C-alpha positions in Angstrom: -108.5 -43.2 -29.7 -112.0 -44.6 -29.6 -112.4 -48.4 -29.5 -115.9 -49.9 -29.6 -116.5 -53.7 -29.5 -118.5 -55.1 -32.4 -121.1 -56.5 -30.0 -121.6 -53.2 -28.1 -125.1 -51.6 -28.7 -124.9 -47.9 -28.8 -127.9 -45.7 -29.5 -127.6 -43.4 -32.6 -128.6 -40.6 -30.2 -125.6 -41.1 -27.9 -122.7 -38.7 -28.3 -119.2 -40.2 -27.8 -116.4 -37.8 -28.7 -113.0 -39.0 -29.8 -110.1 -37.4 -28.0 -107.9 -34.9 -29.7 -105.3 -35.0 -26.9 -104.7 -38.8 -26.8 -107.1 -40.2 -24.2 -108.4 -43.6 -25.0 -112.1 -44.5 -24.8 -112.7 -48.3 -24.8 -116.2 -49.8 -24.9 -116.0 -53.6 -24.4 -118.2 -56.5 -25.5 -122.0 -56.4 -25.0 -122.1 -52.9 -23.5 -125.4 -51.1 -23.9 -125.3 -47.3 -24.2 -128.7 -45.6 -24.3 -129.8 -42.4 -26.0 -128.5 -39.0 -24.8 -125.4 -40.6 -23.1 -122.4 -38.2 -23.5 -118.8 -39.3 -23.2 -116.5 -36.2 -23.4 -112.7 -36.1 -23.3 -112.2 -33.1 -21.0 -110.4 -32.2 -17.8 -107.3 -34.3 -18.2 -105.6 -37.0 -20.2 -107.1 -40.1 -18.5 -108.6 -43.0 -20.3 -112.2 -44.3 -20.0 -112.9 -48.1 -20.1 -116.4 -49.4 -19.9 -116.4 -53.1 -19.0 -118.3 -55.9 -20.8 -122.0 -56.3 -20.2 -122.4 -52.9 -18.6 -125.4 -50.7 -19.2 -125.5 -46.8 -19.3 -129.0 -45.5 -19.3 -130.3 -42.2 -20.8 -128.6 -38.9 -19.9 -125.4 -40.3 -18.4 -122.5 -38.0 -18.7 -118.8 -39.2 -18.5 -115.8 -36.9 -18.6 -112.4 -38.5 -19.2 -110.6 -36.2 -16.7 -108.0 -38.2 -14.8 -109.6 -41.5 -16.0 -112.4 -43.8 -15.3 -112.5 -47.6 -15.2 -115.9 -49.3 -15.1 -115.9 -53.1 -14.5 -118.1 -55.8 -15.9 -121.8 -56.1 -15.3 -122.2 -52.5 -14.0 -125.7 -50.9 -14.3 -125.9 -47.1 -14.4 -129.4 -45.6 -14.1 -130.5 -42.4 -15.9 -128.9 -39.0 -15.5 -125.7 -39.9 -13.6 -122.6 -37.8 -13.9 -119.0 -39.2 -13.7 -116.5 -36.4 -13.1 -113.0 -37.8 -12.5 -111.5 -34.3 -12.5 -111.7 -31.0 -10.7 -111.2 -27.4 -11.6 -108.3 -25.5 -10.2 -109.7 -22.5 -8.2 -107.1 -21.5 -5.6 -105.8 -18.3 -7.2 -107.9 -15.2 -6.5 -105.9 -13.3 -9.2 -107.0 -15.6 -12.0 -110.5 -16.3 -13.1 -111.5 -19.9 -12.3 -112.3 -20.6 -16.0 -108.6 -19.7 -16.8 -107.0 -21.8 -14.1 -107.7 -25.1 -15.9 -108.1 -28.5 -14.3 -106.2 -30.2 -11.4 -103.8 -32.8 -12.7 -103.8 -36.2 -10.9 -100.4 -35.3 -9.4 -101.9 -32.3 -7.7 -104.4 -34.3 -5.7 -103.4 -34.6 -2.0 -104.3 -37.8 -0.2 -106.8 -38.8 -2.8 -107.1 -41.3 -5.6 -107.0 -40.0 -9.1 -109.9 -40.8 -11.4 -112.8 -43.0 -10.8 -112.7 -46.8 -10.4 -115.9 -49.0 -10.4 -115.4 -52.7 -9.9 -117.7 -55.5 -11.2 -121.4 -56.1 -10.3 -122.2 -52.5 -9.2 -125.6 -50.7 -9.5 -125.6 -46.9 -9.5 -129.1 -45.4 -9.1 -130.5 -42.5 -11.0 -129.1 -39.0 -10.8 -125.9 -39.9 -8.9 -122.7 -37.9 -9.1 -119.4 -39.6 -8.9 -116.4 -37.3 -8.2 -112.7 -37.6 -8.5 -111.4 -40.3 -6.2 -114.6 -42.4 -6.1 -113.7 -46.1 -5.8 -116.6 -48.5 -5.8 -115.6 -52.0 -4.8 -117.2 -55.1 -6.2 -121.0 -55.5 -5.6 -121.7 -51.9 -4.4 -125.2 -50.4 -4.6 -125.6 -46.6 -4.7 -129.0 -45.1 -4.1 -130.5 -42.5 -6.4 -129.4 -38.9 -6.0 -126.2 -39.8 -4.1 -122.9 -37.9 -4.3 -119.9 -40.3 -4.2 -116.2 -39.6 -3.4 -113.8 -42.0 -1.7 -113.9 -45.8 -1.2 -117.1 -47.7 -0.9 -116.6 -51.2 0.5 -117.5 -54.4 -1.3 -121.2 -55.2 -1.3 -122.1 -52.1 0.7 -125.4 -50.4 0.1 -125.0 -46.6 0.2 -127.2 -43.6 -0.3 -127.5 -39.9 0.4 -125.6 -36.6 0.5 -123.7 -36.9 2.6 -123.3 -40.5 1.6 -124.1 -43.1 4.3 -123.6 -46.9 4.5 -127.0 -48.4 4.9 -126.1 -52.0 5.0 -124.6 -54.8 2.9 -125.9 -57.2 0.2 -126.3 -60.7 1.6 
């Protein structure tokens, strides 16, 4: 099910697919989605919620996977990928492409999906993976790969990701 607030501004060049398996995609008030943004129900049955006043710039790709919740006033720079899922690959006797995706219940010690709290800025070309949890006020530098919990108002960058300091 696809729900888009009347006040959301979505480029006619964005591609938001509706789920055929029941995942919900919710785009709240005053969200801006630029051209060439792709939101694709794939890799699980999770829902995607994009909070009010958030901005997704060109080339952002979001898979529904095990779900993603984006808070309010989140800024996402160009060409970021949000992948709240992972392929199964453990069996050598089955092609990876035939093993499907890991279900949230199969994740050991990790958080399912992706959670982004309010007032977050994600720089260009970042990749957020299954289990990423960005607490309020986080800044992530361009080109970073994110998995795990990032503490409130932390400034992070790199691959491997490093804490550089805190917003004041």
